[in-house]
C-alpha positions as CSV (number, residue, x, y, z in Angstrom):
1,M,-49.5,67.7,1.7
2,N,-49.0,70.8,-0.5
3,R,-49.0,70.9,-4.3
4,A,-45.2,70.7,-4.8
5,Q,-45.1,67.6,-2.5
6,R,-47.8,65.9,-4.5
7,A,-46.0,66.6,-7.8
8,V,-42.8,65.1,-6.4
9,M,-44.7,62.0,-5.1
10,L,-46.3,61.6,-8.5
11,I,-43.0,61.8,-10.3
12,G,-41.4,59.3,-7.9
13,C,-44.3,56.9,-8.4
14,L,-44.0,57.2,-12.2
15,L,-40.3,56.5,-12.0
16,I,-40.8,53.5,-9.9
17,A,-43.5,52.2,-12.3
18,A,-41.2,52.8,-15.3
19,M,-38.4,50.9,-13.5
20,A,-40.7,48.0,-12.8
21,I,-41.9,47.8,-16.5
22,Y,-38.3,48.2,-17.9
23,P,-36.1,46.2,-15.5
24,P,-32.5,45.0,-15.6
25,W,-32.1,41.4,-16.9
26,L,-29.6,38.6,-16.3
27,L,-28.7,35.5,-18.3
28,V,-28.3,32.7,-15.7
29,E,-26.9,29.4,-17.0
30,P,-25.8,26.3,-15.1
31,K,-22.1,26.3,-14.0
32,E,-21.6,29.9,-15.2
33,A,-21.7,33.3,-13.4
34,P,-24.8,35.4,-14.1
35,A,-24.2,37.7,-17.1
36,P,-25.9,41.1,-17.2
37,M,-28.0,41.5,-20.4
38,G,-29.1,45.2,-20.0
39,Y,-32.5,46.6,-19.7
40,A,-35.7,45.7,-21.6
41,F,-39.4,45.7,-21.3
42,I,-40.8,43.0,-18.9
43,W,-42.7,41.4,-21.8
44,D,-39.8,41.4,-24.2
45,P,-36.5,40.2,-22.5
46,P,-33.3,41.1,-24.3
47,F,-31.3,38.5,-26.3
48,K,-27.9,38.1,-27.9
49,Q,-26.7,35.9,-30.7
50,R,-24.2,33.4,-29.5
51,E,-21.9,32.4,-32.4
52,A,-19.5,29.5,-32.5
53,H,-16.5,29.4,-34.9
54,V,-14.3,26.7,-36.1
55,D,-10.8,27.4,-37.2
56,I,-9.5,24.9,-39.8
57,F,-6.1,25.7,-41.2
58,G,-6.6,29.4,-40.5
59,I,-10.0,29.5,-42.1
60,K,-12.8,30.6,-39.7
61,I,-16.1,29.0,-40.3
62,D,-19.3,29.9,-38.5
63,V,-20.9,26.8,-37.3
64,D,-23.8,27.9,-35.1
65,A,-25.6,31.1,-34.3
66,E,-27.8,30.5,-31.3
67,R,-30.2,33.1,-29.9
68,V,-29.9,33.3,-26.2
69,E,-32.6,35.2,-24.2
70,A,-32.2,36.7,-20.8
71,N,-34.0,34.4,-18.3
72,K,-34.0,36.3,-15.0
73,I,-34.7,39.8,-13.7
74,D,-31.8,41.3,-11.8
75,F,-33.8,41.9,-8.6
76,S,-30.8,43.1,-6.5
77,K,-30.1,45.9,-9.0
78,L,-33.8,46.7,-9.4
79,L,-34.4,46.9,-5.7
80,T,-31.4,49.1,-5.3
81,Q,-32.8,51.5,-7.9
82,L,-36.2,51.4,-6.4
83,A,-34.8,52.2,-2.9
84,A,-32.8,55.1,-4.3
85,V,-35.8,56.7,-5.9
86,A,-37.9,56.1,-2.8
87,V,-35.3,57.8,-0.6
88,V,-34.7,60.7,-2.9
89,T,-38.5,61.2,-3.3
90,G,-39.1,61.1,0.4
91,G,-36.2,63.5,1.1
92,V,-37.5,66.0,-1.5
93,V,-41.0,65.7,-0.1
94,L,-39.7,66.5,3.4
95,L,-37.7,69.4,2.1
96,L,-40.7,70.9,0.5
97,R,-43.0,70.9,3.5
98,R,-44.1,74.3,4.7
99,K,-43.9,75.5,8.2
100,E,-47.2,76.4,9.8
101,V,-47.2,80.0,10.9
102,A,-48.9,80.7,14.2
103,A,-51.3,83.6,14.1
């Protein structure tokens, strides 16, 4: 393996590690479709404020503000990303190989 191939492999491995540390998240609740929550560090899942309003005679009143945290990693999206990086890295490594010259 030549120097350029090693550099491409290192970059590919670093990208894969970064994607594993900063994965896509889902909010999965009973009787609801999974909702994408974006990307966040593995140790700090993303959250959103869920607000409820009551409309009494045209006056809107905030009744509840609940913090809802993502509860599942979106493994299908993560594996798709990992596969794409692996395929591109492998392809570039193959393109960078040098032909042996017979003496």
